[in-house]
N, C-alpha and C positions, 0 to 999 in steps of 0.2 A: 504493500500499499504506500503510495506516495503522499508525503505531506505537502499541502498547497500552501502552507504558510511557514517556510523555513525560520529558524531562529537566528540566522546568521544573514549578513548582507554584503557578501564578497570577502575578499582578502584584505585585510588592513596592511600587512607588510610580511615580507619573507625575511627571516634572519639567517644569515649564513656565516658560518665560522671559516676564517680564511688564515692561511699561513703567513701573509704579508699583507697587513692593512693598508699600507701605502700603495703597493702595486695594484691591488684590486681596486682601491679607491680610484686611482689613476686611470685604470681600464674603463671603469664605469663613467667616470667624469669627462676625463681628456679623450678617450676614444669613442665612447658612446654619446657624449653630450649630456649626461645626467648632471644634476646639481647637488651640492652638499646641502641638506635641510636639517642637520643637527649632529650630534655626536655625544659621546662619552669619553674623555681624556683619561678617566681613571680606570676604565676597563681594559683596553681602549676600543672604541667602536666609532664607526662613521654611519650615518644615515644619509642614504642617496635617494633621489627620485628623478624620474622623467616626466613629472607633472601628472601622471596617471597612477603610478604605484611607487611604493616605497620598499626600498631593501635596505636591511640593516647588516652591516659588515662588522663582525666581531672578530678581534685579533685572538688566536690561539695563544695560550700561555707559553708552551714550549714548542715552537715550530719546528725545531730539530727533531722532536719525538712524535710530531704529528703523523697520523696515518692517513695515506689516500683513501678516499672512497672507493670502493668496488662495487659498481652498480649491480653486479650479479651475486654479491655475498652479503652486503649491508644492508640493514634496514635503515631508511632515512631518504633524504631528498636524492631522487634519481638524476633530475636535472631541472633547471629553470628555463622555461620557454617564453621568450619574449617575441610579441607580434611585430611585424614590419608592415608599414602601410601599403606598399606597392611592390611590384617585382624589381623595378629599377632601384629602388632603395634597398632591397634585400641584396642585389648584386653589388651595388656601391658599398654596402655595409661589409659584405664579405672581403671586398678588396681591401678595406681599411683594417678590419679585424685580423684577417690571415697574416698580415704583415706585423701586427703590433707585437712588440718585444715580449717574449714570454708566453705568447698564445700558442696552444697546440691544437691544430686542425684536426678533427676526427673525420670529417667528410665535408666537401664543398657543397653548393647549392644543388640539390636534386629532389625529384618527386618524393613525397612522403606516401609510401605505399603506391596506389595507382594514381594519385593526384586527386585533384588539382593543386593541392597544397604544395609548396616548395619550402625546403628547409635546409639549414646547415648546422653543424654541431661542433662546438669547440670546447677547451677547457682554458678559461682565462689565466692569467699569470699566478694567481693565488690557488689554482687547482679546481676551482668550481666548474662543474660541466653546464655549459649554456646552450640552448637551442635558439635560433632566430628562425621565425617562420613567416611567410607571407601566403595568405588564403584568399584567393580571388572571390570565393564565395562570401567572405566577410566584407570585401571591399564593396561588392555589388550591394550587399545589405545596408552599409553605411550610406551609400548613394541614394537609396530609397527613403532614407530618413529625412 
């Protein structure tokens, strides 16, 4: 049975633990164009946003002892998927992201399954797995609004 009145209203933020707060903050802000909207120097943490969603970046206590996430073995965040407005934007973003220092490209732009969604997957400099996706079905729906 589906509840027609959910108790939640969307995602408030996603919190990510990272090996190097500065390199991950730089990736989100300098490469992706996000803004710093807050932080906690005592933790340390940076709160970044693209104007629609917020991600909190938390520095791990001992980066040299951190364990990389294994998507097939660990319970937790498999990846964070971020939408891109159009195909040209996705391709331009791939060109910028794929040459960013410390980024590991898992695969370049390709159809997701049989499509029509197109996506690519990377690990940003701090090790978080990120997907960037363009779905023409969503673009068409936005144009109808």
